[in-house]
PDB file of N, H, CA, C and O in Angstrom:
ATOM      1  N   MET A   1       0.126   7.886   8.157  1.00  0.00           N
ATOM      2  CA  MET A   1      -0.553   6.656   7.858  1.00  0.00           C
ATOM      3  C   MET A   1      -1.967   6.676   8.422  1.00  0.00           C
ATOM      4  O   MET A   1      -2.871   6.077   7.840  1.00  0.00           O
ATOM      5  N   ASP A   2      -2.169   7.354   9.541  1.00  0.00           N
ATOM      6  H   ASP A   2      -1.434   7.841  10.013  1.00  0.00           H
ATOM      7  CA  ASP A   2      -3.511   7.423  10.132  1.00  0.00           C
ATOM      8  C   ASP A   2      -4.501   8.080   9.176  1.00  0.00           C
ATOM      9  O   ASP A   2      -5.646   7.643   9.062  1.00  0.00           O
ATOM     10  N   ILE A   3      -4.059   9.126   8.495  1.00  0.00           N
ATOM     11  H   ILE A   3      -3.129   9.481   8.588  1.00  0.00           H
ATOM     12  CA  ILE A   3      -4.944   9.818   7.552  1.00  0.00           C
ATOM     13  C   ILE A   3      -5.285   8.906   6.383  1.00  0.00           C
ATOM     14  O   ILE A   3      -6.436   8.857   5.950  1.00  0.00           O
ATOM     15  N   PHE A   4      -4.291   8.183   5.867  1.00  0.00           N
ATOM     16  H   PHE A   4      -3.356   8.223   6.219  1.00  0.00           H
ATOM     17  CA  PHE A   4      -4.544   7.260   4.757  1.00  0.00           C
ATOM     18  C   PHE A   4      -5.501   6.152   5.185  1.00  0.00           C
ATOM     19  O   PHE A   4      -6.396   5.784   4.424  1.00  0.00           O
ATOM     20  N   THR A   5      -5.327   5.623   6.376  1.00  0.00           N
ATOM     21  H   THR A   5      -4.600   5.922   6.994  1.00  0.00           H
ATOM     22  CA  THR A   5      -6.206   4.571   6.890  1.00  0.00           C
ATOM     23  C   THR A   5      -7.623   5.091   7.041  1.00  0.00           C
ATOM     24  O   THR A   5      -8.580   4.402   6.688  1.00  0.00           O
ATOM     25  N   GLU A   6      -7.763   6.294   7.560  1.00  0.00           N
ATOM     26  H   GLU A   6      -6.986   6.853   7.847  1.00  0.00           H
ATOM     27  CA  GLU A   6      -9.085   6.890   7.731  1.00  0.00           C
ATOM     28  C   GLU A   6      -9.778   7.083   6.381  1.00  0.00           C
ATOM     29  O   GLU A   6     -10.961   6.772   6.243  1.00  0.00           O
ATOM     30  N   LEU A   7      -9.057   7.588   5.397  1.00  0.00           N
ATOM     31  H   LEU A   7      -8.096   7.840   5.509  1.00  0.00           H
ATOM     32  CA  LEU A   7      -9.626   7.761   4.065  1.00  0.00           C
ATOM     33  C   LEU A   7     -10.060   6.423   3.477  1.00  0.00           C
ATOM     34  O   LEU A   7     -11.130   6.324   2.877  1.00  0.00           O
ATOM     35  N   ASN A   8      -9.232   5.395   3.649  1.00  0.00           N
ATOM     36  H   ASN A   8      -8.363   5.476   4.137  1.00  0.00           H
ATOM     37  CA  ASN A   8      -9.564   4.072   3.132  1.00  0.00           C
ATOM     38  C   ASN A   8     -10.793   3.512   3.827  1.00  0.00           C
ATOM     39  O   ASN A   8     -11.630   2.878   3.186  1.00  0.00           O
ATOM     40  N   ASN A   9     -10.911   3.735   5.114  1.00  0.00           N
ATOM     41  H   ASN A   9     -10.231   4.251   5.635  1.00  0.00           H
ATOM     42  CA  ASN A   9     -12.084   3.269   5.861  1.00  0.00           C
ATOM     43  C   ASN A   9     -13.362   3.982   5.410  1.00  0.00           C
ATOM     44  O   ASN A   9     -14.464   3.461   5.587  1.00  0.00           O
ATOM     45  N   GLU A  10     -13.212   5.168   4.831  1.00  0.00           N
ATOM     46  H   GLU A  10     -12.317   5.592   4.687  1.00  0.00           H
ATOM     47  CA  GLU A  10     -14.352   5.923   4.306  1.00  0.00           C
ATOM     48  C   GLU A  10     -14.713   5.473   2.888  1.00  0.00           C
ATOM     49  O   GLU A  10     -15.635   6.023   2.284  1.00  0.00           O
ATOM     50  N   GLY A  11     -14.003   4.489   2.356  1.00  0.00           N
ATOM     51  H   GLY A  11     -13.254   4.043   2.847  1.00  0.00           H
ATOM     52  CA  GLY A  11     -14.308   3.970   1.031  1.00  0.00           C
ATOM     53  C   GLY A  11     -13.441   4.517  -0.083  1.00  0.00           C
ATOM     54  O   GLY A  11     -13.662   4.202  -1.252  1.00  0.00           O
ATOM     55  N   LYS A  12     -12.463   5.330   0.261  1.00  0.00           N
ATOM     56  H   LYS A  12     -12.283   5.586   1.211  1.00  0.00           H
ATOM     57  CA  LYS A  12     -11.569   5.901  -0.750  1.00  0.00           C
ATOM     58  C   LYS A  12     -10.439   4.895  -1.047  1.00  0.00           C
ATOM     59  O   LYS A  12      -9.983   4.177  -0.158  1.00  0.00           O
ATOM     60  N   THR A  13     -10.005   4.863  -2.302  1.00  0.00           N
ATOM     61  H   THR A  13     -10.376   5.447  -3.024  1.00  0.00           H
ATOM     62  CA  THR A  13      -8.867   4.033  -2.685  1.00  0.00           C
ATOM     63  C   THR A  13      -7.590   4.821  -2.440  1.00  0.00           C
ATOM     64  O   THR A  13      -7.464   5.967  -2.872  1.00  0.00           O
ATOM     65  N   VAL A  14      -6.646   4.202  -1.744  1.00  0.00           N
ATOM     66  H   VAL A  14      -6.748   3.271  -1.393  1.00  0.00           H
ATOM     67  CA  VAL A  14      -5.367   4.839  -1.439  1.00  0.00           C
ATOM     68  C   VAL A  14      -4.263   3.945  -2.001  1.00  0.00           C
ATOM     69  O   VAL A  14      -4.206   2.754  -1.693  1.00  0.00           O
ATOM     70  N   ILE A  15      -3.399   4.516  -2.813  1.00  0.00           N
ATOM     71  H   ILE A  15      -3.445   5.483  -3.063  1.00  0.00           H
ATOM     72  CA  ILE A  15      -2.265   3.774  -3.369  1.00  0.00           C
ATOM     73  C   ILE A  15      -0.991   4.370  -2.778  1.00  0.00           C
ATOM     74  O   ILE A  15      -0.744   5.572  -2.879  1.00  0.00           O
ATOM     75  N   ILE A  16      -0.200   3.517  -2.169  1.00  0.00           N
ATOM     76  H   ILE A  16      -0.400   2.540  -2.087  1.00  0.00           H
ATOM     77  CA  ILE A  16       1.050   3.948  -1.557  1.00  0.00           C
ATOM     78  C   ILE A  16       2.193   3.196  -2.239  1.00  0.00           C
ATOM     79  O   ILE A  16       2.150   1.972  -2.357  1.00  0.00           O
ATOM     80  N   VAL A  17       3.199   3.917  -2.681  1.00  0.00           N
ATOM     81  H   VAL A  17       3.234   4.912  -2.586  1.00  0.00           H
ATOM     82  CA  VAL A  17       4.391   3.317  -3.265  1.00  0.00           C
ATOM     83  C   VAL A  17       5.529   3.555  -2.289  1.00  0.00           C
ATOM     84  O   VAL A  17       5.830   4.699  -1.947  1.00  0.00           O
ATOM     85  N   THR A  18       6.170   2.462  -1.832  1.00  0.00           N
ATOM     86  H   THR A  18       5.925   1.533  -2.110  1.00  0.00           H
ATOM     87  CA  THR A  18       7.206   2.604  -0.812  1.00  0.00           C
ATOM     88  C   THR A  18       8.236   1.490  -0.916  1.00  0.00           C
ATOM     89  O   THR A  18       7.968   0.426  -1.474  1.00  0.00           O
ATOM     90  N   HIS A  19       9.406   1.751  -0.375  1.00  0.00           N
ATOM     91  H   HIS A  19       9.623   2.615   0.078  1.00  0.00           H
ATOM     92  CA  HIS A  19      10.436   0.736  -0.202  1.00  0.00           C
ATOM     93  C   HIS A  19      10.510   0.324   1.279  1.00  0.00           C
ATOM     94  O   HIS A  19      11.278  -0.565   1.643  1.00  0.00           O
ATOM     95  N   ASP A  20       9.713   0.973   2.116  1.00  0.00           N
ATOM     96  H   ASP A  20       9.089   1.696   1.820  1.00  0.00           H
ATOM     97  CA  ASP A  20       9.736   0.759   3.560  1.00  0.00           C
ATOM     98  C   ASP A  20       8.760  -0.351   3.945  1.00  0.00           C
ATOM     99  O   ASP A  20       7.548  -0.189   3.807  1.00  0.00           O
ATOM    100  N   GLU A  21       9.283  -1.471   4.422  1.00  0.00           N
ATOM    101  H   GLU A  21      10.267  -1.603   4.534  1.00  0.00           H
ATOM    102  CA  GLU A  21       8.439  -2.620   4.777  1.00  0.00           C
ATOM    103  C   GLU A  21       7.469  -2.288   5.918  1.00  0.00           C
ATOM    104  O   GLU A  21       6.368  -2.837   5.959  1.00  0.00           O
ATOM    105  N   GLN A  22       7.854  -1.406   6.838  1.00  0.00           N
ATOM    106  H   GLN A  22       8.748  -0.960   6.805  1.00  0.00           H
ATOM    107  CA  GLN A  22       6.968  -1.025   7.940  1.00  0.00           C
ATOM    108  C   GLN A  22       5.736  -0.302   7.404  1.00  0.00           C
ATOM    109  O   GLN A  22       4.629  -0.519   7.896  1.00  0.00           O
ATOM    110  N   VAL A  23       5.919   0.547   6.411  1.00  0.00           N
ATOM    111  H   VAL A  23       6.818   0.723   6.012  1.00  0.00           H
ATOM    112  CA  VAL A  23       4.797   1.251   5.790  1.00  0.00           C
ATOM    113  C   VAL A  23       3.936   0.242   5.039  1.00  0.00           C
ATOM    114  O   VAL A  23       2.708   0.291   5.118  1.00  0.00           O
ATOM    115  N   ALA A  24       4.571  -0.667   4.315  1.00  0.00           N
ATOM    116  H   ALA A  24       5.568  -0.707   4.251  1.00  0.00           H
ATOM    117  CA  ALA A  24       3.837  -1.669   3.539  1.00  0.00           C
ATOM    118  C   ALA A  24       2.970  -2.551   4.435  1.00  0.00           C
ATOM    119  O   ALA A  24       1.886  -2.965   4.024  1.00  0.00           O
ATOM    120  N   LYS A  25       3.422  -2.842   5.637  1.00  0.00           N
ATOM    121  H   LYS A  25       4.303  -2.505   5.971  1.00  0.00           H
ATOM    122  CA  LYS A  25       2.665  -3.694   6.565  1.00  0.00           C
ATOM    123  C   LYS A  25       1.343  -3.057   6.982  1.00  0.00           C
ATOM    124  O   LYS A  25       0.447  -3.757   7.453  1.00  0.00           O
ATOM    125  N   CYS A  26       1.207  -1.753   6.820  1.00  0.00           N
ATOM    126  H   CYS A  26       1.935  -1.184   6.437  1.00  0.00           H
ATOM    127  CA  CYS A  26      -0.032  -1.056   7.162  1.00  0.00           C
ATOM    128  C   CYS A  26      -1.092  -1.200   6.066  1.00  0.00           C
ATOM    129  O   CYS A  26      -2.247  -0.826   6.267  1.00  0.00           O
ATOM    130  N   CYS A  27      -0.703  -1.734   4.920  1.00  0.00           N
ATOM    131  H   CYS A  27       0.236  -2.038   4.756  1.00  0.00           H
ATOM    132  CA  CYS A  27      -1.597  -1.798   3.764  1.00  0.00           C
ATOM    133  C   CYS A  27      -2.363  -3.116   3.719  1.00  0.00           C
ATOM    134  O   CYS A  27      -1.905  -4.137   4.232  1.00  0.00           O
ATOM    135  N   ASN A  28      -3.549  -3.071   3.088  1.00  0.00           N
ATOM    136  H   ASN A  28      -3.921  -2.242   2.671  1.00  0.00           H
ATOM    137  CA  ASN A  28      -4.386  -4.266   2.953  1.00  0.00           C
ATOM    138  C   ASN A  28      -3.860  -5.226   1.902  1.00  0.00           C
ATOM    139  O   ASN A  28      -3.987  -6.442   2.048  1.00  0.00           O
ATOM    140  N   LYS A  29      -3.271  -4.689   0.845  1.00  0.00           N
ATOM    141  H   LYS A  29      -3.167  -3.701   0.726  1.00  0.00           H
ATOM    142  CA  LYS A  29      -2.772  -5.512  -0.251  1.00  0.00           C
ATOM    143  C   LYS A  29      -1.402  -4.994  -0.656  1.00  0.00           C
ATOM    144  O   LYS A  29      -1.196  -3.787  -0.786  1.00  0.00           O
ATOM    145  N   ILE A  30      -0.465  -5.919  -0.853  1.00  0.00           N
ATOM    146  H   ILE A  30      -0.632  -6.899  -0.747  1.00  0.00           H
ATOM    147  CA  ILE A  30       0.894  -5.544  -1.240  1.00  0.00           C
ATOM    148  C   ILE A  30       1.210  -6.204  -2.579  1.00  0.00           C
ATOM    149  O   ILE A  30       1.038  -7.412  -2.741  1.00  0.00           O
ATOM    150  N   ILE A  31       1.668  -5.408  -3.525  1.00  0.00           N
ATOM    151  H   ILE A  31       1.807  -4.427  -3.394  1.00  0.00           H
ATOM    152  CA  ILE A  31       2.095  -5.898  -4.831  1.00  0.00           C
ATOM    153  C   ILE A  31       3.562  -5.518  -4.992  1.00  0.00           C
ATOM    154  O   ILE A  31       3.910  -4.339  -4.937  1.00  0.00           O
ATOM    155  N   HIS A  32       4.415  -6.508  -5.188  1.00  0.00           N
ATOM    156  H   HIS A  32       4.132  -7.466  -5.232  1.00  0.00           H
ATOM    157  CA  HIS A  32       5.842  -6.261  -5.376  1.00  0.00           C
ATOM    158  C   HIS A  32       6.136  -6.158  -6.866  1.00  0.00           C
ATOM    159  O   HIS A  32       5.517  -6.843  -7.679  1.00  0.00           O
ATOM    160  N   VAL A  33       7.088  -5.296  -7.215  1.00  0.00           N
ATOM    161  H   VAL A  33       7.592  -4.739  -6.554  1.00  0.00           H
ATOM    162  CA  VAL A  33       7.580  -5.203  -8.582  1.00  0.00           C
ATOM    163  C   VAL A  33       9.007  -5.740  -8.566  1.00  0.00           C
ATOM    164  O   VAL A  33       9.882  -5.189  -7.898  1.00  0.00           O
ATOM    165  N   VAL A  34       9.231  -6.834  -9.318  1.00  0.00           N
ATOM    166  H   VAL A  34       8.520  -7.281  -9.860  1.00  0.00           H
ATOM    167  CA  VAL A  34      10.538  -7.457  -9.385  1.00  0.00           C
ATOM    168  C   VAL A  34      10.984  -7.476 -10.839  1.00  0.00           C
ATOM    169  O   VAL A  34      10.324  -8.068 -11.693  1.00  0.00           O
ATOM    170  N   ASP A  35      12.090  -6.835 -11.109  1.00  0.00           N
ATOM    171  H   ASP A  35      12.626  -6.353 -10.416  1.00  0.00           H
ATOM    172  CA  ASP A  35      12.621  -6.741 -12.476  1.00  0.00           C
ATOM    173  C   ASP A  35      11.561  -6.265 -13.458  1.00  0.00           C
ATOM    174  O   ASP A  35      11.472  -6.770 -14.577  1.00  0.00           O
ATOM    175  N   GLY A  36      10.758  -5.293 -13.038  1.00  0.00           N
ATOM    176  H   GLY A  36      10.831  -4.883 -12.129  1.00  0.00           H
ATOM    177  CA  GLY A  36       9.741  -4.699 -13.899  1.00  0.00           C
ATOM    178  C   GLY A  36       8.460  -5.496 -14.045  1.00  0.00           C
ATOM    179  O   GLY A  36       7.576  -5.108 -14.809  1.00  0.00           O
ATOM    180  N   GLU A  37       8.343  -6.609 -13.322  1.00  0.00           N
ATOM    181  H   GLU A  37       9.061  -6.924 -12.701  1.00  0.00           H
ATOM    182  CA  GLU A  37       7.126  -7.439 -13.388  1.00  0.00           C
ATOM    183  C   GLU A  37       6.397  -7.425 -12.052  1.00  0.00           C
ATOM    184  O   GLU A  37       7.018  -7.450 -10.989  1.00  0.00           O
ATOM    185  N   LEU A  38       5.061  -7.383 -12.121  1.00  0.00           N
ATOM    186  H   LEU A  38       4.556  -7.362 -12.984  1.00  0.00           H
ATOM    187  CA  LEU A  38       4.256  -7.400 -10.900  1.00  0.00           C
ATOM    188  C   LEU A  38       4.260  -8.787 -10.276  1.00  0.00           C
ATOM    189  O   LEU A  38       4.055  -9.787 -10.963  1.00  0.00           O
ATOM    190  N   GLN A  39       4.489  -8.839  -8.994  1.00  0.00           N
ATOM    191  H   GLN A  39       4.656  -8.026  -8.435  1.00  0.00           H
ATOM    192  CA  GLN A  39       4.446 -10.080  -8.226  1.00  0.00           C
ATOM    193  C   GLN A  39       3.292  -9.963  -7.238  1.00  0.00           C
ATOM    194  O   GLN A  39       3.450  -9.389  -6.161  1.00  0.00           O
ATOM    195  N   LEU A  40       2.124 -10.510  -7.605  1.00  0.00           N
ATOM    196  H   LEU A  40       1.996 -10.977  -8.480  1.00  0.00           H
ATOM    197  CA  LEU A  40       0.969 -10.414  -6.732  1.00  0.00           C
ATOM    198  C   LEU A  40       1.147 -11.389  -5.627  1.00  0.00           C
ATOM    199  O   LEU A  40       0.289 -11.493  -4.751  1.00  0.00           O
TER     200      LEU A  40
END
C-alpha cells in the first residue's frame, strides 16, 4: 500500500479492486458495486 500511496502522491491514478475493508480504508474514494450497479 505504501508504494500505491507514493505513486498517487506523485499524481498517478491508482485503481485498487478489493473485498478487504482495511485496504479500502487506505483509498481516497470508495465505489461499491452492489448487484452489478455502482454505489457512489
